[in-house]
Backbone as CSV, one residue per row, in Angstrom:
resi,resn,N_x,N_y,N_z,CA_x,CA_y,CA_z,C_x,C_y,C_z
1,MET,4.346,-23.725,2.731,4.540,-22.627,1.794,5.122,-21.440,2.556
2,PRO,6.224,-20.881,2.092,6.835,-19.763,2.796,6.006,-18.482,2.666
3,ARG,6.122,-17.654,3.686,5.400,-16.388,3.692,6.218,-15.333,2.948
4,LEU,5.525,-14.399,2.303,6.195,-13.303,1.608,6.981,-12.461,2.602
5,THR,8.093,-11.903,2.169,8.832,-10.998,3.037,7.988,-9.745,3.270
6,SER,8.257,-9.058,4.353,7.506,-7.837,4.672,7.666,-6.804,3.574
7,ASP,8.874,-6.649,3.081,9.155,-5.686,2.024,8.331,-5.979,0.774
8,PHE,8.276,-7.228,0.377,7.519,-7.624,-0.804,6.021,-7.433,-0.573
9,PHE,5.538,-7.827,0.612,4.125,-7.676,0.942,3.701,-6.212,0.876
10,VAL,4.479,-5.326,1.500,4.147,-3.893,1.505,4.191,-3.332,0.087
11,SER,5.181,-3.726,-0.668,5.303,-3.257,-2.048,4.090,-3.687,-2.884
12,ALA,3.691,-4.935,-2.761,2.541,-5.435,-3.520,1.247,-4.756,-3.078
13,LEU,1.088,-4.565,-1.765,-0.121,-3.923,-1.255,-0.218,-2.476,-1.724
14,THR,0.873,-1.725,-1.644,0.832,-0.325,-2.075,0.569,-0.220,-3.577
15,ARG,1.143,-1.118,-4.337,0.893,-1.116,-5.785,-0.580,-1.393,-6.072
16,ARG,-1.151,-2.327,-5.328,-2.573,-2.663,-5.507,-3.455,-1.455,-5.196
17,VAL,-3.127,-0.736,-4.131,-3.902,0.452,-3.748,-3.772,1.533,-4.812
18,PHE,-2.561,1.798,-5.289,-2.359,2.803,-6.338,-3.106,2.417,-7.615
19,ASN,-3.078,1.134,-7.981,-3.780,0.680,-9.186,-5.287,0.859,-9.074
20,ALA,-5.804,0.855,-7.846,-7.238,1.046,-7.622,-7.591,2.526,-7.476
21,GLY,-6.616,3.418,-7.686,-6.871,4.852,-7.616,-6.717,5.451,-6.239
22,GLY,-6.168,4.686,-5.301,-5.958,5.181,-3.945,-4.550,5.692,-3.740
23,PHE,-4.227,5.910,-2.490,-2.908,6.405,-2.119,-2.378,5.554,-0.974
24,ALA,-1.081,5.284,-0.995,-0.437,4.529,0.078,0.906,5.171,0.388
25,ALA,1.249,5.214,1.664,2.521,5.784,2.074,3.121,4.939,3.197
26,VAL,4.389,4.628,3.056,5.103,3.934,4.120,5.495,4.992,5.143
27,MET,4.900,4.904,6.326,5.156,5.868,7.390,6.425,5.505,8.168
28,ARG,6.686,4.218,8.281,7.873,3.726,8.969,8.259,2.414,8.314
29,LYS,9.483,2.358,7.842,9.975,1.148,7.173,10.698,0.280,8.188
30,GLY,10.314,-0.988,8.229,10.913,-1.929,9.163,11.847,-2.893,8.464
31,ALA,12.063,-4.028,9.102,12.949,-5.054,8.556,12.356,-5.631,7.275
32,ALA,13.185,-5.739,6.255,12.725,-6.204,4.949,12.238,-7.645,4.983
33,GLU,12.879,-8.482,5.758,12.547,-9.902,5.749,11.297,-10.253,6.545
34,ALA,11.232,-9.821,7.796,10.161,-10.335,8.657,9.621,-9.314,9.646
35,GLY,9.687,-8.042,9.336,9.137,-7.035,10.237,7.620,-7.110,10.288
36,ALA,7.051,-6.893,11.475,5.595,-6.858,11.613,5.053,-5.672,10.823
37,VAL,3.898,-5.851,10.196,3.302,-4.800,9.367,1.989,-4.340,10.005
38,PHE,1.895,-3.032,10.247,0.669,-2.408,10.722,0.146,-1.523,9.603
39,LEU,-1.178,-1.498,9.432,-1.802,-0.701,8.386,-2.744,0.313,9.010
40,VAL,-2.711,1.541,8.478,-3.590,2.618,8.934,-4.558,2.930,7.802
41,PHE,-5.839,2.800,8.098,-6.883,3.156,7.133,-7.546,4.425,7.648
42,ARG,-7.571,5.475,6.830,-8.183,6.752,7.213,-9.621,6.818,6.750
43,GLY,-10.471,7.309,7.628,-11.862,7.541,7.273,-12.038,8.952,6.742
44,ARG,-13.203,9.261,6.278,-13.489,10.612,5.766,-13.364,11.667,6.855
45,ASP,-13.525,11.247,8.114,-13.403,12.178,9.238,-11.950,12.440,9.623
46,GLY,-11.003,11.792,8.942,-9.589,11.982,9.222,-9.043,11.075,10.307
47,LEU,-9.925,10.349,10.973,-9.486,9.446,12.031,-9.048,8.120,11.428
48,GLY,-8.091,7.490,12.089,-7.530,6.268,11.545,-7.947,5.013,12.274
49,GLN,-8.035,3.944,11.509,-8.218,2.611,12.049,-6.886,1.903,11.872
50,LEU,-6.373,1.319,12.940,-5.090,0.633,12.898,-5.330,-0.863,12.960
51,VAL,-4.785,-1.572,11.975,-4.824,-3.029,12.001,-3.395,-3.529,12.057
52,GLY,-3.206,-4.602,12.787,-1.869,-5.166,12.942,-1.910,-6.669,12.810
53,PRO,-0.759,-7.295,12.961,-0.700,-8.747,12.821,-1.692,-9.430,13.763
54,ALA,-2.430,-10.382,13.226,-3.395,-11.127,14.034,-2.648,-11.997,15.036
55,PRO,-3.244,-12.169,16.211,-2.624,-13.090,17.169,-2.630,-14.507,16.604
56,GLN,-1.813,-15.360,17.178,-1.710,-16.732,16.695,-3.073,-17.419,16.647
57,SER,-3.966,-17.060,17.573,-5.304,-17.657,17.595,-6.113,-17.296,16.348
58,GLY,-5.721,-16.224,15.644,-6.408,-15.807,14.428,-6.139,-16.717,13.244
59,TYR,-5.197,-17.641,13.409,-4.853,-18.551,12.323,-5.549,-19.891,12.447
60,GLY,-6.140,-20.178,13.593,-6.863,-21.428,13.771,-5.948,-22.629,13.642
61,GLU,-6.541,-23.784,13.531,-5.767,-25.021,13.459,-5.138,-25.245,12.092
62,GLU,-5.727,-24.653,11.057,-5.198,-24.868,9.710,-3.911,-24.110,9.458
63,GLY,-3.556,-23.189,10.366,-2.324,-22.422,10.182,-2.466,-21.472,9.025
64,GLY,-1.737,-21.695,7.981,-1.820,-20.840,6.807,-0.537,-20.059,6.624
65,SER,-0.273,-19.694,5.407,0.971,-18.995,5.115,0.752,-17.517,4.816
66,GLY,-0.511,-17.095,4.657,-0.785,-15.703,4.352,-0.778,-14.835,5.598
67,ARG,-0.682,-13.551,5.413,-0.730,-12.614,6.536,-2.175,-12.334,6.888
68,ARG,-2.454,-12.364,8.161,-3.772,-12.029,8.666,-3.623,-10.884,9.645
69,PHE,-4.645,-10.050,9.689,-4.612,-8.857,10.523,-5.829,-8.828,11.438
70,SER,-5.733,-8.058,12.497,-6.883,-7.793,13.355,-6.861,-6.313,13.716
71,VAL,-8.036,-5.787,14.032,-8.149,-4.377,14.388,-7.485,-4.160,15.751
72,VAL,-6.565,-3.201,15.795,-5.828,-2.888,17.016,-6.445,-1.675,17.711
73,ALA,-6.801,-0.665,16.929,-7.377,0.567,17.491,-8.190,1.267,16.416
74,GLU,-9.185,2.030,16.860,-10.024,2.800,15.939,-10.172,4.219,16.463
75,GLY,-10.492,5.142,15.564,-10.717,6.530,15.957,-9.456,7.259,16.372
76,LEU,-8.320,6.911,15.782,-7.048,7.543,16.137,-6.855,8.851,15.374
77,ASP,-6.570,9.928,16.119,-6.183,11.165,15.450,-4.677,11.106,15.212
78,ASP,-4.115,12.134,14.578,-2.688,12.126,14.231,-1.791,11.962,15.454
79,GLU,-2.143,12.634,16.544,-1.329,12.566,17.755,-1.358,11.160,18.368
80,ALA,-2.524,10.585,18.461,-2.653,9.234,19.021,-1.930,8.216,18.143
81,LEU,-2.006,8.400,16.836,-1.320,7.500,15.914,0.197,7.623,16.079
82,ALA,0.701,8.836,16.181,2.139,9.045,16.364,2.623,8.376,17.656
83,ARG,1.828,8.493,18.734,2.199,7.840,19.999,2.217,6.323,19.843
84,ARG,1.248,5.793,19.112,1.175,4.340,18.913,2.363,3.837,18.104
85,ILE,2.730,4.577,17.056,3.889,4.198,16.242,5.147,4.201,17.101
86,GLU,5.314,5.243,17.896,6.488,5.349,18.769,6.542,4.182,19.752
87,ARG,5.396,3.859,20.347,5.347,2.763,21.314,5.680,1.419,20.661
88,GLU,5.106,1.153,19.499,5.378,-0.113,18.806,6.842,-0.195,18.371
89,ALA,7.413,0.935,17.929,8.805,0.955,17.481,9.768,0.708,18.640
90,ARG,9.403,1.188,19.836,10.242,0.903,21.012,10.210,-0.587,21.348
91,PHE,9.048,-1.193,21.182,8.876,-2.616,21.474,9.546,-3.485,20.411
92,ASP,9.419,-3.083,19.136,9.942,-3.863,18.015,10.500,-2.908,16.965
93,GLY,11.800,-2.797,16.898,12.454,-1.884,15.968,12.291,-2.264,14.504
94,ASP,11.782,-3.457,14.236,11.632,-3.942,12.865,10.249,-3.684,12.276
95,VAL,9.392,-2.983,12.996,7.987,-2.823,12.628,7.798,-1.852,11.460
96,TRP,6.799,-2.133,10.638,6.392,-1.289,9.515,5.062,-0.621,9.851
97,PHE,4.860,0.603,9.362,3.560,1.269,9.408,3.278,1.814,8.016
98,VAL,2.129,1.443,7.471,1.748,1.851,6.119,0.361,2.469,6.187
99,GLU,0.229,3.691,5.669,-1.072,4.351,5.635,-1.693,4.163,4.264
100,LEU,-2.972,3.786,4.258,-3.693,3.536,3.021,-4.921,4.427,2.962
101,ASP,-5.073,5.123,1.859,-6.246,5.965,1.623,-6.872,5.466,0.330
102,THR,-7.926,4.703,0.483,-8.526,4.052,-0.670,-10.018,3.849,-0.457
103,ALA,-10.753,3.794,-1.549,-12.188,3.520,-1.472,-12.432,2.026,-1.278
104,THR,-11.408,1.220,-1.506,-11.522,-0.225,-1.334,-11.571,-0.547,0.158
105,PRO,-12.574,-1.280,0.605,-12.653,-1.628,2.031,-11.435,-2.441,2.477
106,ALA,-11.032,-2.224,3.718,-9.869,-2.912,4.273,-9.976,-4.425,4.097
107,GLU,-11.168,-4.959,4.299,-11.381,-6.399,4.223,-11.138,-6.968,2.824
108,GLU,-11.188,-6.110,1.808,-10.912,-6.560,0.452,-9.428,-6.500,0.116
109,LEU,-8.668,-5.750,0.901,-7.237,-5.634,0.670,-6.428,-6.661,1.442
110,VAL,-6.831,-6.915,2.678,-6.125,-7.860,3.533,-7.150,-8.694,4.298
111,GLU,-6.704,-9.825,4.792,-7.593,-10.673,5.588,-7.610,-10.180,7.029
112,ILE,-8.789,-9.785,7.498,-8.941,-9.274,8.867,-9.769,-10.288,9.650
113,VAL,-9.212,-10.716,10.790,-9.884,-11.680,11.652,-10.125,-11.039,13.018
114,ALA,-11.033,-11.604,13.783,-11.307,-11.102,15.140,-10.092,-11.361,16.024
115,ALA,-9.834,-10.427,16.904,-8.678,-10.563,17.806,-8.954,-11.566,18.896
């Protein structure tokens, strides 16, 4: 089963967040077809949790066609987040960053596995 394009995945995720009464913003738009997607979840303290594509080991032997994520960093302030975005963009120019502000727990929006 083919995987959804990054553009379609981000569009569907942001729509889901808006429908649940939250807010979503694309901070950096990457390649429409297959850019890596990173998600920023903000806590009430203003600090962000960054989740990114799960390593290959996060898919196990069954593989799977869905996107899986793992926690990359926690407790990021705006400056630390900006540095992380810049660093990832230098490494991969096709990368996406999407900020989500929602009461829905991250685990209910996307599949998060241990790194």
